N, CA, C and O atoms as a DFTB+ gen file, in Angstrom:
604 C
 N C O
     1  1     -13.569      17.731       0.371
     2  2     -13.843      16.409       0.842
     3  2     -13.169      15.382      -0.005
     4  3     -13.200      15.486      -1.232
     5  1     -12.600      14.456       0.554
     6  2     -11.825      13.456      -0.132
     7  2     -12.822      12.297      -0.486
     8  3     -13.580      11.872       0.386
     9  1     -12.828      11.817      -1.672
    10  2     -13.606      10.658      -2.291
    11  2     -12.649       9.533      -2.616
    12  3     -11.555       9.707      -3.152
    13  1     -13.107       8.459      -2.279
    14  2     -12.430       7.218      -2.521
    15  2     -13.175       6.288      -3.476
    16  3     -14.321       5.905      -3.239
    17  1     -12.453       5.922      -4.618
    18  2     -13.244       5.107      -5.532
    19  2     -12.547       3.803      -5.578
    20  3     -11.330       3.718      -5.415
    21  1     -13.342       2.752      -5.806
    22  2     -12.800       1.399      -6.022
    23  2     -12.604       1.179      -7.533
    24  3     -13.507       1.518      -8.298
    25  1     -11.471       0.629      -7.999
    26  2     -11.097       0.393      -9.311
    27  2     -10.125      -0.707      -9.368
    28  3      -9.915      -1.459      -8.417
    29  1      -9.527      -0.785     -10.531
    30  2      -8.397      -1.834     -10.613
    31  2      -7.224      -1.122     -11.214
    32  3      -7.174       0.066     -11.530
    33  1      -6.245      -2.073     -11.327
    34  2      -4.835      -1.474     -11.841
    35  2      -4.797      -0.890     -13.246
    36  3      -3.769      -0.390     -13.704
    37  1      -5.974      -0.967     -13.938
    38  2      -5.958      -0.323     -15.235
    39  2      -6.204       1.167     -15.067
    40  3      -5.990       1.891     -16.039
    41  1      -6.627       1.687     -13.944
    42  2      -7.121       3.050     -13.847
    43  2      -5.890       3.849     -14.116
    44  3      -4.823       3.604     -13.551
    45  1      -6.055       4.830     -15.007
    46  2      -4.947       5.768     -15.463
    47  2      -4.344       6.643     -14.190
    48  3      -3.151       6.932     -14.101
    49  1      -5.283       6.997     -13.284
    50  2      -4.763       7.863     -12.168
    51  2      -3.934       6.973     -11.229
    52  3      -2.942       7.454     -10.681
    53  1      -4.299       5.689     -11.017
    54  2      -3.543       4.800     -10.232
    55  2      -2.161       4.649     -10.857
    56  3      -1.148       4.737     -10.163
    57  1      -2.121       4.428     -12.135
    58  2      -0.890       4.289     -12.839
    59  2      -0.029       5.451     -12.840
    60  3       1.186       5.265     -12.769
    61  1      -0.512       6.673     -12.913
    62  2       0.168       7.909     -12.751
    63  2       0.887       8.055     -11.346
    64  3       2.074       8.341     -11.190
    65  1      -0.046       7.808     -10.352
    66  2       0.466       7.854      -9.065
    67  2       1.635       6.993      -8.697
    68  3       2.581       7.399      -8.022
    69  1       1.506       5.681      -9.216
    70  2       2.551       4.849      -9.104
    71  2       3.783       5.156      -9.700
    72  3       4.824       4.695      -9.231
    73  1       3.772       6.018     -10.862
    74  2       4.946       6.427     -11.483
    75  2       5.738       7.395     -10.497
    76  3       6.964       7.368     -10.393
    77  1       4.914       8.246      -9.790
    78  2       5.553       9.243      -8.821
    79  2       6.022       8.445      -7.629
    80  3       7.123       8.704      -7.143
    81  1       5.238       7.465      -7.110
    82  2       5.680       6.593      -6.101
    83  2       7.120       6.046      -6.381
    84  3       8.048       6.156      -5.579
    85  1       7.205       5.444      -7.605
    86  2       8.501       4.785      -7.919
    87  2       9.685       5.742      -8.048
    88  3      10.830       5.410      -7.741
    89  1       9.354       6.944      -8.517
    90  2      10.437       7.947      -8.472
    91  2      11.003       8.279      -7.135
    92  3      12.205       8.446      -6.931
    93  1      10.007       8.370      -6.181
    94  2      10.523       8.658      -4.816
    95  2      11.133       7.432      -4.232
    96  3      12.134       7.580      -3.533
    97  1      10.643       6.215      -4.437
    98  2      11.339       4.944      -3.911
    99  2      12.764       4.792      -4.512
   100  3      13.698       4.328      -3.858
   101  1      12.870       5.203      -5.772
   102  2      14.194       5.151      -6.461
   103  2      15.284       5.705      -5.636
   104  3      16.378       5.167      -5.466
   105  1      14.852       6.937      -5.090
   106  2      15.783       7.697      -4.328
   107  2      16.072       7.142      -2.939
   108  3      17.217       7.084      -2.491
   109  1      14.892       6.700      -2.214
   110  2      15.050       6.253      -0.906
   111  2      15.621       4.804      -0.824
   112  3      16.372       4.526       0.110
   113  1      15.309       3.899      -1.734
   114  2      15.938       2.542      -1.747
   115  2      17.177       2.508      -2.433
   116  3      17.876       1.499      -2.351
   117  1      17.535       3.495      -3.104
   118  2      18.892       3.534      -3.711
   119  2      19.234       2.213      -4.495
   120  3      18.538       1.860      -5.447
   121  1      20.346       1.478      -4.063
   122  2      20.783       0.358      -4.813
   123  2      19.830      -0.880      -4.620
   124  3      19.945      -1.859      -5.356
   125  1      18.953      -0.827      -3.687
   126  2      17.905      -1.918      -3.385
   127  2      16.815      -1.735      -4.302
   128  3      16.034      -2.681      -4.414
   129  1      16.584      -0.544      -5.079
   130  2      15.318      -0.336      -5.649
   131  2      15.194      -1.291      -6.949
   132  3      14.055      -1.456      -7.387
   133  1      16.081      -1.819      -7.486
   134  2      15.795      -2.622      -8.673
   135  2      15.055      -3.969      -8.247
   136  3      14.098      -4.474      -8.833
   137  1      15.768      -4.495      -6.982
   138  2      15.079      -5.701      -6.437
   139  2      13.659      -5.461      -5.903
   140  3      12.816      -6.340      -6.079
   141  1      13.367      -4.411      -5.310
   142  2      12.013      -4.198      -4.864
   143  2      11.052      -3.862      -5.979
   144  3       9.864      -4.183      -5.940
   145  1      11.644      -3.164      -7.028
   146  2      10.669      -2.919      -8.197
   147  2      10.076      -4.125      -8.854
   148  3       8.920      -4.123      -9.278
   149  1      10.871      -5.150      -8.932
   150  2      10.436      -6.349      -9.584
   151  2       9.311      -7.046      -8.820
   152  3       8.487      -7.747      -9.406
   153  1       9.293      -6.855      -7.592
   154  2       8.211      -7.460      -6.653
   155  2       6.887      -6.677      -6.569
   156  3       5.922      -7.116      -5.944
   157  1       6.880      -5.526      -7.209
   158  2       5.859      -4.554      -7.228
   159  2       5.124      -4.229      -8.567
   160  3       4.748      -3.100      -8.884
   161  1       4.987      -5.230      -9.223
   162  2       4.244      -5.042     -10.698
   163  2       2.843      -4.613     -10.453
   164  3       2.279      -5.032      -9.442
   165  1       2.269      -3.879     -11.214
   166  2       0.859      -3.509     -10.861
   167  2      -0.166      -4.120     -11.981
   168  3      -1.331      -3.742     -12.104
   169  1       0.390      -5.010     -12.682
   170  2      -0.567      -5.631     -13.692
   171  2      -1.679      -6.462     -12.907
   172  3      -1.327      -7.125     -11.931
   173  1      -2.883      -6.446     -13.270
   174  2      -3.869      -7.322     -12.974
   175  2      -4.088      -7.257     -11.411
   176  3      -4.205      -8.293     -10.756
   177  1      -4.136      -6.094     -10.879
   178  2      -4.646      -6.030      -9.403
   179  2      -6.153      -5.607      -9.453
   180  3      -6.514      -4.540      -9.949
   181  1      -6.916      -6.430      -8.959
   182  2      -8.345      -6.033      -9.060
   183  2      -8.908      -5.242      -7.871
   184  3     -10.075      -4.859      -7.939
   185  1      -8.214      -4.988      -6.857
   186  2      -8.686      -4.083      -5.746
   187  2      -7.777      -2.934      -5.558
   188  3      -6.741      -3.054      -4.903
   189  1      -8.136      -1.822      -6.113
   190  2      -7.244      -0.600      -6.022
   191  2      -8.329       0.407      -5.502
   192  3      -9.505       0.385      -5.866
   193  1      -7.798       1.280      -4.617
   194  2      -8.594       2.455      -4.234
   195  2      -7.667       3.737      -4.756
   196  3      -6.442       3.782      -4.643
   197  1      -8.445       4.697      -5.309
   198  2      -7.795       5.875      -5.607
   199  2      -8.527       6.993      -4.843
   200  3      -9.757       7.007      -4.800
   201  1      -7.806       7.890      -4.266
   202  2      -8.507       8.990      -3.559
   203  2      -8.532      10.235      -4.429
   204  3      -7.596      10.468      -5.195
   205  1      -9.612      11.060      -4.324
   206  2      -9.730      12.198      -5.172
   207  2     -10.059      13.375      -4.287
   208  3     -10.808      13.191      -3.329
   209  1      -9.565      14.555      -4.529
   210  2      -9.965      15.783      -3.983
   211  2     -10.319      16.759      -5.124
   212  3      -9.485      17.176      -5.927
   213  1     -11.501      17.056      -5.127
   214  2     -12.063      18.056      -6.264
   215  2     -11.562      17.461      -7.654
   216  3     -11.008      18.194      -8.473
   217  1     -11.771      16.132      -7.888
   218  2     -11.436      15.510      -9.100
   219  2     -10.077      15.205      -9.400
   220  3      -9.743      14.588     -10.412
   221  1      -9.282      15.630      -8.527
   222  2      -7.853      15.350      -8.672
   223  2      -7.227      14.097      -7.879
   224  3      -7.471      14.037      -6.674
   225  1      -6.483      13.150      -8.431
   226  2      -5.967      12.074      -7.620
   227  2      -4.981      12.608      -6.678
   228  3      -4.122      13.431      -6.996
   229  1      -5.147      12.074      -5.415
   230  2      -4.289      12.527      -4.298
   231  2      -3.804      11.321      -3.502
   232  3      -3.219      11.519      -2.437
   233  1      -3.999      10.146      -3.931
   234  2      -3.396       9.080      -3.233
   235  2      -4.130       7.655      -3.797
   236  3      -5.196       7.587      -4.408
   237  1      -3.305       6.625      -3.436
   238  2      -3.770       5.317      -3.923
   239  2      -3.278       4.259      -3.027
   240  3      -2.419       4.525      -2.186
   241  1      -3.765       3.079      -3.152
   242  2      -3.369       1.791      -2.518
   243  2      -4.101       0.638      -3.122
   244  3      -5.103       0.843      -3.808
   245  1      -3.630      -0.607      -2.890
   246  2      -4.162      -1.794      -3.317
   247  2      -4.036      -2.868      -2.533
   248  3      -3.201      -2.880      -1.628
   249  1      -4.868      -3.929      -2.785
   250  2      -4.696      -5.358      -2.048
   251  2      -4.725      -6.312      -3.040
   252  3      -5.452      -6.208      -4.028
   253  1      -3.818      -7.434      -2.796
   254  2      -3.723      -8.464      -3.808
   255  2      -3.514      -9.718      -2.854
   256  3      -2.797      -9.741      -1.854
   257  1      -4.295     -10.775      -3.372
   258  2      -4.281     -11.856      -2.517
   259  2      -2.886     -12.492      -2.336
   260  3      -2.159     -12.704      -3.306
   261  1      -2.555     -12.771      -1.153
   262  2      -1.233     -13.359      -0.875
   263  2      -1.433     -14.788      -0.695
   264  3      -0.694     -15.561      -1.305
   265  1      -2.328     -15.222       0.057
   266  2      -2.745     -16.661       0.215
   267  2      -4.175     -16.656       0.562
   268  3      -4.782     -15.597       0.721
   269  1      -4.731     -17.815       0.684
   270  2      -6.131     -17.858       1.015
   271  2      -6.358     -17.235       2.332
   272  3      -5.692     -17.579       3.308
   273  1      -7.362     -16.243       2.401
   274  2      -7.736     -15.622       3.592
   275  2      -6.716     -14.429       3.967
   276  3      -6.877     -13.822       5.026
   277  1      -5.778     -14.137       3.183
   278  2      -4.796     -13.055       3.326
   279  2      -4.615     -12.296       2.178
   280  3      -4.364     -12.819       1.093
   281  1      -4.747     -10.856       2.375
   282  2      -4.428      -9.885       1.316
   283  2      -3.105      -9.150       1.705
   284  3      -2.915      -8.790       2.866
   285  1      -2.213      -8.941       0.732
   286  2      -1.101      -7.990       0.942
   287  2      -1.448      -6.637       0.394
   288  3      -1.919      -6.477      -0.732
   289  1      -1.180      -5.623       1.287
   290  2      -1.422      -4.219       0.943
   291  2      -0.191      -3.853      -0.018
   292  3       0.963      -4.205       0.224
   293  1      -0.545      -3.168      -1.041
   294  2       0.415      -2.804      -1.989
   295  2       0.137      -1.374      -2.573
   296  3      -0.987      -0.872      -2.611
   297  1       1.277      -0.779      -3.019
   298  2       1.249       0.497      -3.658
   299  2       0.400       1.579      -2.981
   300  3      -0.472       2.233      -3.552
   301  1       0.756       1.688      -1.712
   302  2       0.202       2.891      -0.880
   303  2       1.038       4.063      -1.222
   304  3       2.267       4.017      -1.168
   305  1       0.346       5.152      -1.587
   306  2       1.126       6.384      -1.946
   307  2       0.231       7.626      -1.846
   308  3      -0.907       7.597      -2.316
   309  1       0.678       8.613      -1.300
   310  2       0.169      10.022      -1.175
   311  2       1.366      10.857      -1.504
   312  3       2.443      10.753      -0.918
   313  1       1.093      11.750      -2.544
   314  2       2.187      12.743      -2.844
   315  2       2.701      13.528      -1.614
   316  3       1.929      13.712      -0.673
   317  1       3.864      13.961      -1.579
   318  2       4.537      14.608      -0.518
   319  2       3.595      15.909      -0.051
   320  3       3.330      16.117       1.133
   321  1       3.138      16.735      -1.121
   322  2       2.479      17.836      -0.721
   323  2       1.097      17.641      -0.094
   324  3       0.468      18.613       0.324
   325  1       0.599      16.339      -0.021
   326  2      -0.623      15.981       0.654
   327  2      -0.563      15.198       1.647
   328  3      -1.629      14.786       2.104
   329  1       0.585      14.816       2.199
   330  2       0.774      13.976       3.409
   331  2       0.417      14.867       4.632
   332  3       0.531      16.092       4.673
   333  1      -0.019      14.077       5.593
   334  2      -0.341      14.523       6.903
   335  2      -1.862      14.976       6.921
   336  3      -2.259      15.568       7.925
   337  1      -2.627      14.766       6.005
   338  2      -3.995      15.034       5.868
   339  2      -5.088      13.909       6.262
   340  3      -6.292      14.121       6.404
   341  1      -4.476      12.767       6.398
   342  2      -5.339      11.617       6.762
   343  2      -5.701      10.887       5.444
   344  3      -6.504       9.960       5.553
   345  1      -5.250      11.159       4.296
   346  2      -5.614      10.534       3.080
   347  2      -5.145       9.089       3.142
   348  3      -5.929       8.190       2.838
   349  1      -3.947       8.837       3.508
   350  2      -3.374       7.406       3.512
   351  2      -4.080       6.616       4.492
   352  3      -4.308       5.441       4.206
   353  1      -4.475       7.089       5.636
   354  2      -5.293       6.273       6.607
   355  2      -6.743       5.962       6.068
   356  3      -7.310       4.906       6.347
   357  1      -7.294       6.914       5.303
   358  2      -8.496       6.759       4.585
   359  2      -8.448       5.738       3.567
   360  3      -9.427       5.005       3.425
   361  1      -7.411       5.601       2.833
   362  2      -7.121       4.662       1.790
   363  2      -7.044       3.268       2.422
   364  3      -7.621       2.314       1.901
   365  1      -6.324       3.155       3.556
   366  2      -6.046       1.893       4.247
   367  2      -7.383       1.349       4.839
   368  3      -7.675       0.155       4.781
   369  1      -8.105       2.213       5.359
   370  2      -9.481       1.830       5.905
   371  2     -10.314       1.281       4.832
   372  3     -10.914       0.220       5.003
   373  1     -10.385       1.936       3.741
   374  2     -11.250       1.450       2.491
   375  2     -10.813       0.156       1.979
   376  3     -11.584      -0.728       1.606
   377  1      -9.337       0.075       1.979
   378  2      -8.886      -1.401       1.509
   379  2      -9.218      -2.449       2.471
   380  3      -9.587      -3.558       2.084
   381  1      -9.100      -2.139       3.751
   382  2      -9.522      -3.039       4.843
   383  2     -10.946      -3.544       4.746
   384  3     -11.242      -4.729       4.893
   385  1     -11.876      -2.498       4.471
   386  2     -13.286      -2.831       4.282
   387  2     -13.581      -3.678       3.171
   388  3     -14.455      -4.544       3.191
   389  1     -12.828      -3.411       2.184
   390  2     -13.002      -4.181       0.848
   391  2     -12.526      -5.583       1.176
   392  3     -13.196      -6.562       0.847
   393  1     -11.429      -5.680       1.792
   394  2     -11.019      -7.097       2.196
   395  2     -11.952      -7.889       3.052
   396  3     -12.142      -9.085       2.835
   397  1     -12.578      -7.193       4.091
   398  2     -13.579      -7.879       4.886
   399  2     -14.679      -8.186       4.146
   400  3     -15.229      -9.262       4.378
   401  1     -15.155      -7.405       3.231
   402  2     -16.350      -7.866       2.310
   403  2     -15.859      -9.128       1.577
   404  3     -16.746      -9.919       1.253
   405  1     -14.572      -9.448       1.261
   406  2     -14.108     -10.484       0.509
   407  2     -13.819     -11.694       1.542
   408  3     -13.118     -12.629       1.158
   409  1     -14.287     -11.684       2.686
   410  2     -14.089     -12.651       3.645
   411  2     -12.546     -12.915       3.971
   412  3     -12.127     -14.017       4.327
   413  1     -11.789     -11.841       3.818
   414  2     -10.394     -11.895       4.160
   415  2     -10.150     -11.610       5.675
   416  3     -10.723     -10.680       6.243
   417  1      -9.265     -12.458       6.316
   418  2      -9.010     -12.440       7.706
   419  2      -8.018     -11.540       8.163
   420  3      -8.091     -10.934       9.232
   421  1      -6.931     -11.440       7.209
   422  2      -5.836     -10.610       7.666
   423  2      -5.177      -9.906       6.440
   424  3      -5.126     -10.400       5.313
   425  1      -4.687      -8.713       6.794
   426  2      -3.883      -7.862       5.717
   427  2      -2.467      -7.912       6.128
   428  3      -2.267      -7.723       7.328
   429  1      -1.489      -8.120       5.404
   430  2      -0.102      -7.942       5.622
   431  2       0.575      -6.977       4.665
   432  3      -0.038      -6.528       3.696
   433  1       1.766      -6.673       4.914
   434  2       2.449      -5.688       4.090
   435  2       3.890      -5.509       4.303
   436  3       4.365      -5.865       5.381
   437  1       4.585      -5.034       3.460
   438  2       6.019      -4.791       3.591
   439  2       6.240      -3.320       3.213
   440  3       5.615      -2.747       2.320
   441  1       7.225      -2.749       4.009
   442  2       7.701      -1.342       3.632
   443  2       9.097      -1.420       4.004
   444  3       9.601      -2.441       4.472
   445  1       9.780      -0.239       3.776
   446  2      11.200      -0.075       3.927
   447  2      11.583       0.626       5.155
   448  3      10.823       1.430       5.694
   449  1      12.749       0.338       5.610
   450  2      13.344       1.025       6.790
   451  2      13.528       2.496       6.416
   452  3      13.602       3.338       7.311
   453  1      13.602       2.825       5.173
   454  2      13.886       4.275       4.713
   455  2      12.474       4.978       4.473
   456  3      12.455       5.972       3.748
   457  1      11.388       4.548       5.000
   458  2      10.106       4.969       4.767
   459  2       9.404       5.257       6.038
   460  3       8.304       4.757       6.273
   461  1      10.029       6.079       6.898
   462  2       9.504       6.295       8.300
   463  2       8.097       6.696       8.375
   464  3       7.366       6.407       9.322
   465  1       7.701       7.443       7.235
   466  2       6.183       7.973       7.210
   467  2       5.315       6.793       7.192
   468  3       4.324       6.713       7.918
   469  1       5.726       5.736       6.246
   470  2       4.870       4.594       6.016
   471  2       4.861       3.683       7.284
   472  3       3.828       3.070       7.554
   473  1       5.936       3.571       8.050
   474  2       6.072       2.884       9.249
   475  2       5.199       3.516      10.294
   476  3       4.548       2.759      11.014
   477  1       5.109       4.817      10.461
   478  2       4.189       5.492      11.356
   479  2       2.764       5.264      10.916
   480  3       1.904       4.933      11.733
   481  1       2.515       5.429       9.695
   482  2       1.018       5.164       9.255
   483  2       0.554       3.831       9.593
   484  3      -0.567       3.703      10.083
   485  1       1.364       2.736       9.363
   486  2       0.835       1.418       9.655
   487  2       0.788       1.173      11.191
   488  3      -0.086       0.454      11.675
   489  1       1.716       1.766      11.933
   490  2       1.628       1.675      13.362
   491  2       0.368       2.382      13.921
   492  3      -0.369       1.798      14.716
   493  1       0.137       3.604      13.510
   494  2      -1.077       4.365      13.843
   495  2      -2.383       3.670      13.481
   496  3      -3.434       3.900      14.080
   497  1      -2.272       2.843      12.514
   498  2      -3.610       2.132      12.071
   499  2      -3.598       0.713      12.672
   500  3      -4.254      -0.191      12.154
   501  1      -2.929       0.551      13.648
   502  2      -2.914      -0.789      14.404
   503  2      -2.371      -1.934      13.749
   504  3      -2.815      -3.051      14.016
   505  1      -1.381      -1.756      12.852
   506  2      -0.666      -2.894      12.241
   507  2       0.443      -3.201      13.156
   508  3       1.086      -2.336      13.752
   509  1       0.640      -4.468      13.243
   510  2       1.736      -4.998      14.279
   511  2       2.954      -5.528      13.437
   512  3       2.805      -6.298      12.488
   513  1       4.056      -5.097      13.821
   514  2       5.256      -5.587      13.232
   515  2       5.388      -7.091      13.373
   516  3       5.144      -7.630      14.452
   517  1       5.779      -7.799      12.278
   518  2       5.946      -9.312      12.242
   519  2       7.284      -9.455      11.539
   520  3       7.862      -8.567      10.912
   521  1       7.696     -10.724      11.739
   522  2       8.935     -11.173      10.954
   523  2       8.751     -11.121       9.471
   524  3       7.652     -11.399       8.991
   525  1       9.829     -10.759       8.673
   526  2       9.620     -10.572       7.291
   527  2       9.179     -11.840       6.706
   528  3       9.680     -12.900       7.080
   529  1       8.230     -11.786       5.772
   530  2       7.552     -12.972       5.145
   531  2       8.037     -13.015       3.570
   532  3       8.583     -12.089       2.969
   533  1       7.732     -14.208       3.094
   534  2       7.947     -14.328       1.768
   535  2       9.198     -13.983       1.086
   536  3      10.289     -14.301       1.559
   537  1       9.061     -13.319      -0.052
   538  2      10.297     -12.753      -0.688
   539  2      11.045     -11.712       0.090
   540  3      12.161     -11.363      -0.296
   541  1      10.524     -11.221       1.110
   542  2      11.235     -10.191       1.922
   543  2      11.836     -10.832       3.193
   544  3      12.302     -10.109       4.074
   545  1      11.833     -12.108       3.294
   546  2      12.409     -12.788       4.499
   547  2      13.761     -12.433       4.839
   548  3      14.037     -12.165       6.009
   549  1      14.628     -12.404       3.933
   550  2      16.085     -11.978       4.079
   551  2      16.563     -10.647       3.835
   552  3      17.754     -10.342       3.899
   553  1      15.508      -9.750       3.518
   554  2      15.917      -8.393       3.208
   555  2      16.018      -7.504       4.433
   556  3      15.050      -7.271       5.156
   557  1      17.146      -7.054       4.616
   558  2      17.428      -6.248       5.752
   559  2      16.824      -4.833       5.765
   560  3      16.741      -4.171       6.799
   561  1      16.428      -4.425       4.617
   562  2      15.901      -3.109       4.574
   563  2      14.273      -3.105       4.675
   564  3      13.572      -2.095       4.730
   565  1      13.843      -4.418       4.688
   566  2      12.287      -4.490       4.727
   567  2      11.720      -4.670       6.305
   568  3      12.290      -5.315       7.185
   569  1      10.605      -4.022       6.420
   570  2       9.799      -4.006       7.708
   571  2       8.554      -4.580       7.376
   572  3       7.953      -4.064       6.434
   573  1       7.999      -5.621       8.002
   574  2       6.705      -6.152       7.661
   575  2       5.697      -5.991       8.813
   576  3       6.071      -5.991       9.985
   577  1       4.447      -5.858       8.460
   578  2       3.424      -5.742       9.283
   579  2       2.126      -6.627       9.020
   580  3       1.915      -7.088       7.899
   581  1       1.350      -6.826       9.983
   582  2      -0.030      -7.454       9.685
   583  2      -1.006      -6.882      10.554
   584  3      -0.695      -6.220      11.543
   585  1      -2.226      -7.131      10.196
   586  2      -3.406      -6.756      10.909
   587  2      -4.554      -7.780      10.741
   588  3      -4.900      -8.152       9.620
   589  1      -5.078      -8.182      11.759
   590  2      -6.271      -9.023      11.772
   591  2      -7.529      -8.173      11.527
   592  3      -7.824      -7.315      12.358
   593  1      -8.304      -8.367      10.411
   594  2      -9.440      -7.463      10.072
   595  2     -10.703      -8.190      10.283
   596  3     -11.741      -7.530      10.338
   597  1     -10.739      -9.429      10.404
   598  2     -12.017     -10.036      10.779
   599  2     -11.720     -11.460      11.421
   600  3     -10.681     -12.058      11.142
   601  1     -12.560     -11.922      12.190
   602  2     -12.498     -13.191      12.834
   603  2     -13.116     -14.261      12.184
   604  3     -13.098     -15.383      12.689
């Protein structure tokens, strides 16, 4: 059974998973990786979910305030060997629940065109594609999504 814990970006398991994620993204994003990496710092994130199976970390995700009433989903990752088990959807649901508890109305996120698994995950979880926002506005490799989580 997968257990989901609430923590923050100081969690060592979260930090380790992010290292693995960055290694994968370095390959997928190629020459764009340096630009994206600077936008994805993990210091001082107060809402982090780490998923565990039998005590071992098997996935993570975070939300960070983007603007009043809006959280940005960040650092979603499940190792390749554990994909397809519903872990990422579980993390996303837990992040959405946490955001709703904080009276957040909407979650938004950015992913890359070279991450078809991520695009499928967000589409499956009722995120709608939107025009690129903020620092991703003019990035041709970016795909942005949003989901209204409370009225």
